[in-house]
C-alpha positions as a printed Julia matrix, in Angstrom:
184×3 Matrix{Float64}:
  12.86   17.77   25.67
  12.31   19.17   22.11
  11.75   17.29   19.2
  14.76   18.18   17.52
  17.22   16.66   19.87
  16.11   13.3    18.42
  19.06   12.53   16.84
  19.58    9.62   13.71
  21.54    6.54   14.77
  24.44    5.68   12.61
  24.16    2.39   10.57
  27.88    0.37   11.04
  27.02   -2.57    9.02
  23.7    -4.12    7.9
  23.67   -8.13    6.27
  20.7   -10.15    4.41
  19.72  -12.91    6.68
  16.4   -14.24    4.42
  15.36  -13.84    0.62
  11.58  -14.43    0.59
  11.39  -13.49   -3.38
   9.35  -10.4    -2.43
  10.84   -8.92    0.19
  14.16   -9.42    2.2
  15.24   -9.68    6.21
  18.22   -7.87    6.67
  20.0    -7.29   10.06
  21.82   -4.21   10.78
  24.14   -2.86   13.61
  23.57    0.61   14.4
  25.08    2.96   16.86
  23.12    5.14   18.77
  23.66    8.8    18.88
  23.37    8.9    22.81
  25.41    6.57   24.07
  27.55    5.57   21.1
  27.09    2.16   21.48
  26.08   -0.46   19.05
  22.44   -2.54   18.78
  21.43   -4.97   16.19
  18.17   -4.42   14.6
  16.37   -6.4    12.27
  14.23   -4.59    8.96
  12.12   -6.06    6.18
  13.72   -4.38    2.6
  10.97   -4.39    0.14
  10.5    -2.76   -3.23
   7.69    0.43   -3.0
   4.06   -0.4    -3.33
   1.36    1.31   -5.07
  -2.3     1.37   -3.81
  -5.32    3.09   -6.32
  -8.97    4.19   -4.92
 -10.64    3.82   -8.24
 -13.84    5.66   -8.51
 -16.6     5.25  -11.24
 -18.68    8.22  -12.9
 -21.14    6.79  -10.93
 -19.8     7.68   -7.78
 -18.7     3.93   -6.94
 -15.36    2.47   -5.41
 -14.09   -0.21   -7.06
 -12.71   -2.34   -4.77
 -11.62   -6.29   -4.53
 -12.15   -9.43   -2.29
  -9.18  -11.42   -2.26
  -8.02  -14.5     0.52
  -4.96  -12.8     2.37
  -2.31  -15.8     3.77
  -1.36  -13.71    6.93
  -4.44  -12.56    7.98
  -6.17  -16.48    6.81
  -9.11  -14.46    5.66
 -10.81  -12.81    2.99
 -10.51   -8.54    2.63
 -12.3    -6.18    0.8
  -9.48   -3.67   -0.33
  -8.66   -1.26   -3.44
  -6.41   -2.69   -5.8
  -2.7    -2.21   -5.05
   0.78   -4.29   -5.08
   4.59   -3.61   -5.9
   6.31   -1.28   -8.03
   8.21   -3.4   -10.62
  11.63   -2.49  -11.15
  11.82    0.37  -13.67
   8.27    1.43  -13.38
   6.74    4.77  -12.03
   4.39    4.2    -8.85
   1.48    5.96  -11.03
   2.31    3.68  -13.87
   2.25    0.61  -11.24
  -1.26    1.86   -9.77
  -3.16    1.95  -13.4
  -1.11   -1.52  -14.39
  -2.46   -3.16  -10.85
  -5.93   -1.89  -11.18
  -6.46   -3.18  -14.62
  -5.16   -6.5   -13.69
  -6.89   -6.93  -10.32
 -10.3    -5.52  -11.45
 -10.39   -5.11  -15.12
 -11.04   -1.53  -14.87
  -8.89    0.98  -16.57
  -7.68    4.41  -14.96
  -6.69    6.95  -17.28
  -5.53    9.77  -15.28
  -4.18    8.98  -11.83
  -3.73   11.8    -8.8
  -1.43   11.31   -5.86
  -2.47   11.25   -2.25
   0.68   11.46   -1.07
   3.18    8.64    0.26
   2.72    6.55    3.62
   5.44    4.4     5.47
   3.9     0.99    5.81
   5.85    0.39    9.27
   8.75    2.61    9.9
   9.75    0.4    12.66
  10.61   -2.81   10.16
   9.7    -1.94    6.83
  12.33    0.44    4.3
   9.66    1.17    1.75
   7.23    3.49    1.08
   3.76    2.97   -0.11
   2.5     5.53   -3.52
  -1.16    6.39   -3.13
  -3.39    7.47   -5.75
  -6.94    7.93   -6.9
  -8.34    8.13  -10.2
 -12.06    9.22  -11.24
 -14.14    8.35  -14.03
 -12.87    4.44  -14.13
 -14.25    2.27  -16.29
 -14.25   -1.53  -17.21
 -12.36   -2.61  -20.04
 -10.81   -6.1   -19.57
 -11.65   -9.11  -17.68
  -9.89   -9.61  -14.13
  -6.16  -10.83  -14.65
  -4.54  -12.42  -11.67
  -1.77  -14.32  -11.37
  -1.47  -18.36  -10.64
  -1.38  -17.03   -6.59
  -3.75  -14.46   -6.64
  -7.65  -14.46   -6.91
  -9.73  -11.19   -6.91
 -13.55  -10.34   -7.07
 -14.35   -7.41   -7.87
 -17.13   -5.21   -5.6
 -18.71   -1.96   -6.33
 -19.41    0.29   -3.33
 -21.58    3.37   -3.02
 -18.77    6.32   -2.16
 -21.17    7.36    0.8
 -21.32    3.75    2.21
 -17.27    3.9     2.01
 -16.98    5.44    6.05
 -19.19    3.07    7.13
 -17.42    0.26    5.82
 -13.96    1.91    7.17
 -15.9     2.28   11.08
 -17.57   -0.79   10.68
 -14.13   -2.68   10.42
 -15.34   -4.06    7.01
 -12.54   -2.62    5.17
  -9.86   -3.48    7.93
  -6.45   -3.55    5.86
  -4.4    -0.58    7.43
  -2.8     0.56    4.49
  -6.13    0.62    2.38
  -7.7     2.48    5.12
  -5.11    5.07    5.38
  -5.67    5.51    1.82
  -9.0     5.59    1.57
  -9.5     8.12    4.21
  -6.86   10.07    2.33
  -9.65    9.82   -0.56
 -12.63   10.72    1.47
 -10.95   13.93    3.14
  -9.98   15.06   -0.67
 -13.11   14.47   -1.78
 -15.29   15.66    0.68
 -14.86   19.53   -0.98
């Protein structure tokens, strides 16, 4: 079977089932292009997200440790979050970095766009790298988010990824892209 023989399904209808504030759970009815039969599907509707790989002039990755409620544990990540309405993803990446770490990124370079999980999410993750970031402020978290900064020498990042110390899949994908770019 050739890859170009796959055809898109036709969405017949869609309705919101639950509003969870930062995302909604939706049900759709879509028609199979092969059988013409209708099937129900469920997906999560969310705004786009951003991740920023901030690197200091000393070749250190600025990471954060924070508690994650779904995982019920503390994770080691890079700054990231949601793109606010009317905000560009690049500006959101700079904002999230400053809020979560106190580090300022003056220029960002795109590492591309990823789909968090196309089976159930309809949004995108915009990934960026910023070089020569520097600390200019205190961390400015919301009441539901508490972060702690950890600087990691860039040559150690791959080991932390391989050992599972950095285990957030979207963070890992962003970091692997950054490491590929930096290995010139």
